[in-house]
C-alpha positions in Angstrom: 2.5 2.6 14.1 2.1 4.2 10.9 3.6 2.1 7.7 2.8 3.1 3.9 -0.5 4.8 4.7 -3.9 4.9 3.5 -6.3 7.7 4.9 -10.5 6.6 4.6 -12.2 9.1 4.9 -15.8 8.1 4.6 -19.7 7.2 5.1 -20.4 3.3 6.4 -21.9 1.0 4.2 -25.1 0.8 6.3 -25.1 4.3 6.6 -29.1 5.3 5.5 -27.2 7.9 3.1 -24.9 5.8 1.3 -27.0 3.6 -0.8 -28.8 5.7 -3.7 -27.9 7.8 -6.7 -26.3 10.8 -5.7 -24.9 14.1 -7.6 -21.3 14.5 -5.9 -22.3 17.5 -4.3 -22.4 17.9 -0.5 -26.2 16.6 0.1 -25.0 13.3 -2.3 -25.6 10.2 -0.6 -22.5 8.6 -2.0 -18.9 9.6 -0.7 -16.5 10.0 -3.6 -13.1 8.6 -2.6 -9.9 9.8 -3.1 -7.0 7.1 -3.0 -3.7 8.4 -2.3 -1.0 5.4 -3.4 2.8 6.0 -2.2 5.6 3.9 -3.7 8.2 2.3 -0.8 7.1 5.1 1.8 7.7 3.4 5.0 5.7 4.5 8.5 8.9 6.7 9.7 8.3 9.3 6.8 5.0 9.6 8.4 6.6 12.5 10.1 7.6 14.5 8.1 4.0 14.7 6.6 2.8 17.7 8.4 -1.3 16.9 6.2 -1.2 13.1 6.5 -0.3 14.0 10.3 -3.5 16.0 10.6 -5.3 13.3 8.7 -4.4 10.9 11.1 -5.9 13.3 14.2 -8.8 13.8 12.2 -9.5 9.6 11.9 -8.8 5.9 12.4 -5.5 5.1 11.9 -5.2 1.1 11.5 -2.6 0.0 13.9 -1.6 -3.6 12.0 -2.3 -3.1 8.7 -0.1 -5.2 6.2 0.9 -5.9 2.5 0.2 -9.3 1.0 3.9 -8.9 -0.2 6.0 -6.4 0.9 6.1 -5.7 -3.1 5.0 -3.2 -6.1 2.9 -5.3 -8.0 1.9 -8.1 -6.5 1.2 -5.9 -3.3 -0.6 -3.3 -5.8 -2.1 -6.5 -7.8 -4.0 -7.6 -4.3 -5.1 -3.4 -3.9 -7.2 -3.5 -7.0 -8.7 -7.3 -7.0 -9.0 -7.5 -3.5 -7.7 -10.7 -3.6 -4.3 -12.7 -2.2 -1.6 -13.6 -4.6 -1.7 -16.6 -4.8 -5.3 -16.1 -6.3 -4.2 -13.1 -8.5 -0.8 -15.0 -9.7 0.9 -12.0 -9.1 4.2 -13.1 -7.0 6.7 -10.6 -8.4 7.1 -7.5 -10.7 7.8 -9.9 -14.3 8.0 -13.0 -15.6 5.6 -15.9 -15.6 4.3 -14.9 -12.0 3.7 -11.7 -11.5 4.2 -8.2 -13.8 1.4 -6.4 -15.9 1.5 -8.2 -18.9 0.9 -11.7 -16.6 -2.1 -9.1 -14.4 -3.6 -8.8 -18.0 -3.3 -12.4 -19.1 -4.8 -13.3 -16.5 -7.8 -11.9 -16.6 -7.1 -10.2 -13.4 -8.6 -6.6 -15.3 -11.8 -7.4 -15.7 -12.8 -7.5 -11.8 -10.9 -4.5 -10.0 -12.8 -1.3 -7.3 -12.4 0.3 -10.3 -15.4 -1.9 -12.6 -17.1 -2.0 -9.6 -17.5 1.8 -9.5 -17.6 3.0 -12.6 -20.6 0.4 -13.0 -22.1 1.8 -9.9 -22.1 5.4 -11.9 -19.2 6.6 -10.9 -16.0 8.5 -12.9 -12.8 7.2 -12.0 -9.8 8.4 -12.6 -6.2 6.7 -12.3 -3.0 8.7 -11.8 0.5 8.2 -12.0 1.3 4.7 -11.3 0.1 1.7 -12.1 1.6 -2.0 -12.6 5.3 -2.8 -13.5 6.1 -3.7 -16.8 2.8 -1.5 -18.0 4.5 0.7 -21.5 2.6 4.3 -22.0 3.7 3.7 -25.7 0.8 0.5 -26.1 -2.1 3.2 -25.2 -3.6 1.2 -23.4 -6.7 1.5 -20.7 -7.9 -0.8 -18.6 -11.8 -1.3 -18.2 -13.2 0.3 -14.8 -11.7 3.8 -15.9 -13.2 7.2 -17.0 -9.5 8.9 -16.8 -6.4 7.7 -17.5 -2.8 9.4 -16.9 -0.5 6.3 -16.3 3.1 7.2 -17.0 6.0 3.4 -17.4 9.2 3.7 -15.6 9.1 7.2 -14.2 11.2 6.6 -10.5 13.4 10.0 -11.6 10.5 11.7 -12.0 11.4 13.6 -14.8 11.9 12.8 -18.9 9.0 10.2 -19.2 6.1 9.9 -20.9 2.4 9.4 -19.6 -0.7 8.3 -21.2 -3.9 10.5 -21.1 -6.4 8.9 -21.6 -6.0 8.0 -25.4 -2.8 10.5 -26.4 1.2 9.8 -24.7 2.3 13.2 -23.7 6.5 13.6 -23.4 7.4 15.4 -20.4 11.4 16.6 -19.8 13.3 17.7 -17.2 12.0 21.4 -16.8 10.6 21.5 -12.6 7.1 21.7 -13.9 7.6 18.3 -14.9 7.9 17.0 -11.9 6.2 13.9 -12.0 4.3 14.1 -8.9 3.2 17.9 -9.3 1.8 16.9 -12.5 -0.2 14.3 -11.5 -1.3 17.4 -8.5 -2.4 19.3 -11.0 -4.9 16.5 -13.3 -6.4 15.7 -9.9 -7.5 19.2 -9.2 -8.5 18.6 -12.6 -10.9 15.7 -12.1 -12.3 16.7 -9.2 -13.4 20.0 -10.0 -15.1 18.8 -13.6 -17.0 15.4 -11.5 -18.0 18.4 -9.3 -19.1 20.6 -12.5 -20.6 17.0 -13.9 -23.3 16.2 -10.6 -21.3 12.6 -9.9 -19.7 10.8 -7.8 -15.8 9.8 -7.9 -13.1 7.9 -7.0 -9.9 9.3 -7.7 -6.3 7.2 -7.4 -3.5 9.1 -7.2 0.0 6.7 -7.4 2.6 8.5 -6.5 6.3 7.1 -7.8 7.6 8.6 -4.6 9.6 7.8 -2.8 10.6 5.0 -4.5 14.4 5.1 -5.1 16.6 6.8 -6.9 14.3 9.3 -4.1 14.1 12.7 -6.2 12.9 15.4 -4.6 11.1 18.2 -6.1 13.3 21.3 -6.4 11.9 23.4 -3.8 12.7 20.7 -1.7 16.3 19.5 -2.1 17.6 21.9 0.4 15.4 20.4 3.4 16.1 18.6 6.7 20.1 19.3 6.2 22.1 16.7 8.4 19.4 14.3 8.8 19.9 11.1 9.6 18.0 7.5 9.6 16.8 5.9 12.3 19.4 4.1 15.0 16.6 1.9 16.1 17.0 -1.7 18.3 17.5 -3.4 14.8 19.9 -1.3 13.2 22.8 -2.7 12.2 22.0 -6.1 14.5 21.1 -9.8 13.9 18.2 -12.0 15.0 19.1 -14.4 17.2 18.7 -17.6 14.7 18.5 -15.1 11.8 16.9 -16.9 8.6 19.3 -18.0 5.5 19.5 -14.8 3.8 20.6 -12.8 6.7 22.9 -15.8 8.6 26.1 -14.6 8.7 26.0 -11.2 7.9 28.7 -8.6 9.1 27.7 -5.2 10.7 27.2 -2.0 8.0 30.1 -0.8 7.1 30.5 3.2 7.6 30.3 3.7 3.5 26.4 2.1 3.7 25.7 3.6 6.3 26.3 7.4 5.5 24.8 6.5 2.0 21.8 5.2 4.3 21.7 8.6 5.6 21.6 10.2 2.3 18.6 8.3 1.3 17.0 8.6 4.2 17.0 12.4 3.7 16.5 12.1 0.2 13.2 10.1 1.2 12.2 12.6 3.6 12.4 15.4 0.9 10.6 13.5 -1.6 7.7 13.0 0.3 7.2 16.7 0.7 6.1 16.9 -2.6 3.3 14.1 -1.9 2.3 15.8 1.2 1.2 19.3 -0.4 -0.7 17.1 -2.9 -2.8 16.3 -0.7 -3.0 19.3 0.6 -3.4 20.9 -2.2 -6.5 18.0 -3.3 -8.0 19.0 0.2 -8.1 23.1 -1.3 -9.8 21.7 -4.3 -12.5 19.4 -2.2 -12.9 22.2 -0.1 -13.8 25.3 -2.7 -15.4 22.1 -4.6 -17.9 22.1 -1.5 -17.4 18.3 -1.5 -14.9 17.9 1.2 -17.3 16.8 3.7 -18.7 14.3 1.8 -15.4 12.6 0.2 -13.0 9.7 1.4 -9.1 10.3 0.9 -7.0 7.3 1.0 -3.4 7.3 1.8 -1.3 4.8 2.0 2.1 2.7 0.7 2.5 -0.4 -1.4 4.7 -1.5 1.1 7.1 -0.4 3.4 11.0 0.0 3.7 14.1 -0.9 5.4 17.2 1.1 6.1 20.2 -0.4 8.1 17.8 -3.2 10.6 19.0 -6.3 10.9 22.1 -5.1 9.1 20.5 -5.0 5.6 21.2 -2.3 3.1 17.8 -0.7 1.6 15.2 -2.7 0.7 11.4 -4.8 0.9 10.8 -8.2 0.6 11.5 -9.6 3.7 8.7 -10.2 6.6 9.9 -8.1 9.2 7.5 -5.5 10.0 9.7 -2.2 8.7 8.4 -4.1 5.1 5.1 -5.6 5.5 3.1 -3.3 8.5 2.5 -0.1 6.9 0.3 3.0 7.8 -3.8 2.9 6.8 -5.1 6.0 8.0 -8.8 6.9 7.8 -10.6 10.2 8.7 -14.1 12.0 7.6 -17.9 11.8 7.9 -18.6 8.9 10.3 -15.3 7.9 11.0 -14.0 8.6 14.9 -11.1 10.9 15.4 -8.3 10.3 16.6 -9.0 6.5 17.2 -6.4 3.7 16.6 -7.8 0.3 14.9 -6.0 -3.2 16.4 -7.3 -5.7 14.2 -5.7 -7.5 11.4 -6.3 -5.3 8.2 -5.2 -5.7 4.5 -4.5 -4.5 1.4 -7.2 -7.2 0.0 -9.6 -5.2 2.5 -9.5 -1.8 0.3 -11.6 -2.4 -2.5 -14.1 -4.3 -0.5 -15.0 -1.0 1.5 -14.3 1.3 -1.4 -17.2 -0.9 -2.4 -19.2 -1.1 0.5 -18.5 3.0 1.1 -19.7 3.4 -2.4 -22.7 1.1 -2.2 -20.9 -1.4 -5.0 -20.9 -5.3 -4.8 -18.6 -6.7 -4.3 -17.7 -10.5 -6.5 -18.1 -13.0 -3.8 -14.4 -14.2 -5.3 -12.9 -11.1 -4.2 -10.7 -12.2 -0.7 -10.6 -9.2 1.4 -13.4 -7.3 4.0 -15.0 -4.4 4.1 -13.7 -2.5 7.1 -16.4 -0.4 7.4 -17.6 -1.4 10.7 -14.0 -0.7 11.9 -14.1 2.5 10.7 -17.4 3.2 12.4 -16.4 1.8 15.6 -18.6 -0.7 15.6 -18.2 -4.2 17.7 -15.1 -5.6 16.5 -16.1 -9.3 18.4 -15.5 -12.2 15.8 -12.7 -10.4 13.7 -10.1 -12.2 12.0 -7.0 -11.9 13.8 -5.0 -12.9 10.8 -2.9 -11.4 7.6 -1.2 -13.8 5.2 1.6 -12.1 3.3 3.5 -14.6 0.2 6.5 -13.6 -1.6 8.7 -15.9 -4.9 11.6 -15.1 -4.2 14.8 -15.1 -4.0 14.5 -12.0 -6.9 17.3 -12.2 -9.4 15.8 -10.0 -12.3 18.3 -7.2 -13.7 15.1 -5.4 -15.4 13.7 -5.5 -12.0 13.9 -1.8 -10.3 13.1 -3.5 -7.0 16.4 -6.8 -7.5 17.8 -6.1 -4.7 21.3 -4.7 -4.2 24.5 -5.8 -2.3 23.1 -6.8 1.6 19.7 -5.3 0.8 17.9 -8.7 2.1 16.5 -10.8 -0.6 15.1 -13.7 0.6 13.8 -16.7 -0.8 10.1 -18.7 -1.4 8.3 -17.7 2.0 4.4 -17.5 3.7 4.2 -16.1 7.3 0.7 -15.3 8.6 0.8 -12.3 11.4 -1.5 -10.9 14.4 -1.3 -7.9 16.2 1.1 -10.0 19.1 3.4 -12.5 16.7 4.9 -12.9 13.2 5.5 -16.6 11.6 7.1 -17.5 8.8 7.7 -20.6 6.3 10.1 -20.7 3.9 10.0 -23.4 0.6 13.2 -24.8 2.2 11.8 -25.8 6.0 13.0 -23.5 7.7 10.8 -20.9 9.8 11.1 -18.1 11.7 8.5 -17.1 14.9 8.4 -13.3 17.0 6.4 -13.2 19.6 6.5 -9.1 18.7 4.2 -8.4 22.3 7.5 -9.6 24.2 9.8 -8.6 21.5 8.3 -5.6 19.6 12.0 -5.2 17.5 11.4 -8.6 16.0 15.1 -9.8 17.2 14.6 -12.8 19.1 13.7 -15.8 16.6 12.0 -18.7 18.5 10.8 -21.0 15.8 12.8 -23.2 17.4 12.2 -23.2 21.1 7.5 -23.8 19.9 5.8 -26.6 21.3 5.0 -29.3 18.7 1.1 -28.7 18.9 1.8 -24.8 18.5 3.8 -25.2 15.5 1.6 -27.8 14.2 -1.7 -25.1 15.0 0.8 -22.4 12.8 1.3 -24.5 9.8 -2.3 -25.4 9.7 -3.1 -22.0 9.3 -0.6 -21.0 6.6 -1.8 -23.7 5.0 -5.5 -23.1 5.2 -4.6 -18.9 4.3 -2.0 -20.0 1.4 -5.1 -21.8 0.2 -8.5 -20.0 0.4 -10.7 -18.4 -1.7 -13.2 -15.9 -1.5 -14.4 -13.6 1.7 -16.5 -16.6 3.4 -13.2 -19.2 3.4 -10.6 -17.0 3.9 -12.3 -15.2 6.3 -12.5 -18.5 8.3 -9.0 -19.2 8.1 -8.1 -16.2 9.2 -9.9 -16.8 12.4 -12.6 -14.6 11.5 -16.2 -15.7 13.6 
C-alpha cells in the first residue's frame, strides 16, 4: 500500500562509490538527491500519477512507512531533523507546541539534513512549502540552504509571495503563476546550475498540492469527469467500540458524500501537476547526464481520510488512512519492483540522506538509515515498531488544518504501529487496538479484550518510545536488535 509517497533512488553508504567528493556528473562517487514532498497526499491518489507508478516499478516501495504525526508541521519537523515530536517540541502547526516560530526558537534549524549535506559540500535547495507560520516577507533563510524559493500561505496555488533567496516576489493569478509550475521551473534551473558547477546537490521540492482547497492546474481542471471517492469497507462505517471523538457519529449525509466526491476528483486533478513535475525533473536529469547518479524521493507529510469511519475530509487520526503513507525508492543500487515490509518512518529520511551523501549523522537523531533495506540486505534484527504522537483536539481558528465539522478531531494520543497491529493510548485513559492482519480496514477495536500482560507490554513500549532520545535509545525502544 502506498500512502504519502517517497521515492529514493540512490547508492548505499556501504557502496565504495559513496565516500569522497565528486563533480555531480555520472562518474561522481556521491549521488545527487531529489526529494519531492507533497502535502496531504494519500495512497489512493497514486493510481492517478503515472510517473510515480513508474518510479515504484523501478525501485523499492515501503509498505509500512509511517509519519510521526498526521499533521503538516510536526511531520515536516521530523523529516528535517530526524527526531520525534517529543524531542523537537513540535506537535502542532502553531502556538507554544508547534509551528515555524517554535521550531526556530527551539534551535531545530541548526541541525537538519540540509546543514549536514551543505557541510559535506552539497549544493542544497528548498522550494515550495516550508513550515506553517513561515512568512516570506521576513526574508529569513534558515541555515543549510544554498538556494531558497519558499512561499507562505500558498494553498490556493495563486496570488502568493515567494522568497527567492533574498528577494520577495509576488505571483498573481495568471496560468503561469500556478505554484507547482513555478517550482518545477526553478527545480530545472537548480539542477542545471549544479551540474554546471560540478557539485553534488540535494533538492527538496515541497508542493502545497494536493492540500485544500485542492486547486488543479488550468490544464487539469476538467479531467476525470464523474470520478468519485473510493467506497472501501471503512467508508461511512464506525469501528466497533470507536474512540470518543467518533462515538455516536451519524452516517454521512448525501451532501457530505457529494462534497467528498467533488473534493476527491479535484485532488486527483491537482496531483497531475506534481506528476508532470516529476517527469520534468527526470527529463532534466537525463539531459544533464546525471540521471544514473541521482536519488529521487517522492513522499507526503501525511495521509488523508475522505469518508472513512464516517469522517468528512481530514487527517490527524491514528488510522492508516492518515499515518501510513507511500515511500518509494528507485535508482542505482536499489532493487527494482521490491516491497519492504519492515517498519520505516519519516525520522529515517535524514539519516538516509546523510548516509547516501557520506555525511555524519548526529547522535541526537532518532531515526536510522534505510540504506541497508534499499540494498536488499538482511533485515534480521530490524526494529519492529513506529511511533505516532499527536496533541489535540485542534481548535485553532488560524490553522488551515483545523478539522471541519465531523472531520475527526482526536484528543492527545500516542500510538505505536507495527506491520501487524496499531495500538493507541489517549490522554483520557481510553485506548484502541486493531489487529490489522485479521482486520486490515481497522474496523474492530479489540483493546478491551486484550490480556493484562499484553496491555502491560504495549504500554511499556509506548512509554519507552515516547521518551527515547537518539538512535540507540529509540532503536532499542522500537524493538531493534
